[in-house]
C-alpha positions as CSV (number, residue, x, y, z in Angstrom):
1,M,0.0,0.0,0.0
2,I,2.9,2.4,0.7
3,G,5.3,3.2,-2.1
4,Y,7.7,5.5,-0.3
5,V,7.8,8.0,2.5
6,T,9.6,11.3,2.2
7,L,11.5,13.0,5.1
8,G,12.8,16.5,4.8
9,T,16.4,17.4,5.6
10,N,18.3,20.6,5.8
11,D,21.7,18.9,5.3
12,V,21.6,16.2,2.6
13,P,25.2,14.9,3.0
14,R,24.6,14.5,6.8
15,A,21.3,12.8,6.3
16,Q,22.9,10.5,3.6
17,A,25.7,9.5,6.0
18,F,23.2,8.7,8.7
19,Y,20.9,6.6,6.6
20,D,23.7,4.9,4.6
21,A,25.1,3.6,7.9
22,L,21.7,2.9,9.6
23,F,19.9,1.2,6.7
24,G,23.0,-0.8,5.8
25,T,22.4,-2.7,9.0
26,I,19.2,-4.1,7.6
27,G,20.2,-4.7,4.0
28,A,18.8,-1.4,2.6
29,K,20.8,0.9,0.4
30,R,20.5,3.9,-1.9
31,L,18.2,3.0,-4.8
32,M,18.0,6.3,-6.5
33,E,19.6,9.7,-6.3
34,M,18.7,13.0,-8.0
35,P,21.0,15.7,-6.7
36,E,19.5,18.2,-9.1
37,H,16.1,17.7,-7.3
38,G,17.0,18.8,-3.7
39,G,19.3,15.9,-3.1
40,F,16.5,13.4,-3.5
41,T,17.9,10.1,-2.2
42,M,15.7,6.9,-2.1
43,Y,16.6,4.0,0.3
44,G,15.2,0.5,0.2
45,T,15.8,-3.1,-0.3
46,G,14.7,-3.1,-3.9
47,F,12.3,-1.5,-6.3
48,G,8.8,-2.7,-5.8
49,S,9.2,-2.6,-2.0
50,P,8.4,0.3,0.3
51,A,11.2,2.9,0.4
52,L,12.2,6.0,2.3
53,V,13.3,9.2,0.7
54,I,15.3,12.1,2.1
55,T,15.4,15.5,0.4
56,N,15.5,19.2,0.8
57,P,11.9,20.5,0.7
58,Y,10.7,21.3,-2.8
59,D,9.5,24.8,-1.8
60,G,13.0,25.8,-0.8
61,A,11.9,26.5,2.8
62,A,13.6,24.9,5.8
63,A,12.7,21.3,6.5
64,N,10.8,20.8,9.8
65,V,9.2,17.8,11.5
66,G,5.5,17.1,11.5
67,N,4.0,16.8,15.0
68,G,2.5,13.3,15.1
69,T,4.4,12.2,12.0
70,M,6.5,9.0,12.3
71,V,7.9,6.3,10.0
72,A,7.8,2.8,11.3
73,I,10.2,0.2,9.9
74,P,9.5,-3.5,10.4
75,M,12.3,-5.8,11.7
76,K,12.6,-9.6,11.5
77,E,13.4,-10.1,15.2
78,R,13.5,-8.2,18.5
79,A,17.3,-8.2,18.6
80,Q,17.3,-6.4,15.3
81,V,15.1,-3.7,16.8
82,D,17.6,-3.3,19.6
83,A,20.6,-3.1,17.2
84,F,18.8,-0.7,14.9
85,H,18.0,1.7,17.7
86,A,21.5,1.4,19.1
87,K,23.0,2.2,15.7
88,A,20.7,5.2,15.4
89,M,22.0,6.5,18.7
90,E,25.6,5.9,17.7
91,L,25.0,7.9,14.5
92,G,23.7,10.9,16.3
93,G,20.0,10.2,16.6
94,S,18.1,11.0,19.7
95,D,16.1,8.5,21.8
96,E,12.4,8.8,21.8
97,G,11.7,5.5,23.6
98,A,14.1,2.6,24.3
99,P,13.5,-0.8,22.8
100,G,10.8,-2.8,24.7
101,L,7.5,-4.5,24.7
102,R,4.5,-2.3,24.5
103,G,1.4,-4.2,25.6
104,D,1.0,-7.9,26.2
105,E,3.2,-10.7,25.1
106,G,1.7,-13.1,22.4
107,P,1.1,-13.3,18.7
108,Q,0.0,-9.6,18.5
109,A,2.9,-8.4,20.7
110,F,4.4,-5.1,19.7
111,Y,8.1,-4.7,20.4
112,G,9.4,-1.3,19.4
113,A,12.0,1.4,19.7
114,Y,11.7,5.1,18.8
115,F,14.2,7.6,17.8
116,R,14.7,10.9,15.8
117,D,17.3,11.4,13.0
118,P,19.6,14.4,13.1
119,D,16.9,16.5,11.5
120,G,14.4,15.6,14.1
121,N,12.3,13.2,12.0
122,K,10.8,10.5,14.2
123,L,11.2,6.8,13.3
124,C,10.3,3.5,14.9
125,A,11.8,0.1,14.5
126,F,9.3,-2.6,15.4
127,R,8.6,-6.3,15.5
128,M,5.1,-7.8,15.7
129,G,4.8,-11.1,17.5
130,G,7.3,-13.1,19.5
131,V,11.1,-13.0,19.6
């Protein structure tokens, strides 16, 4: 249902360095770059799968974060949630909620970790179900 999500940045090279290192931990990489279009850089595991784009805003104004806006990225196991969050912190992200179980254990269990990238965009790494 989702093709890609776009996050604004005020510093494309800094954002690229952050996401290159972070997404590399889950097998995602740069799929497309259009420097002439605000530094548009698309990350994903392949075309045909959901992706994330970073770019300067089209209108030329400063990028800012949306209150209530968040991108959630599924992980294959809880340990990957932990590692992804730790990597984001190592790369200069800020903690918005340490890895942990939210709600009850079981097949619908939600294990998540929340953080902001260096531009303040909020992301979540999550795993549904058990371990």
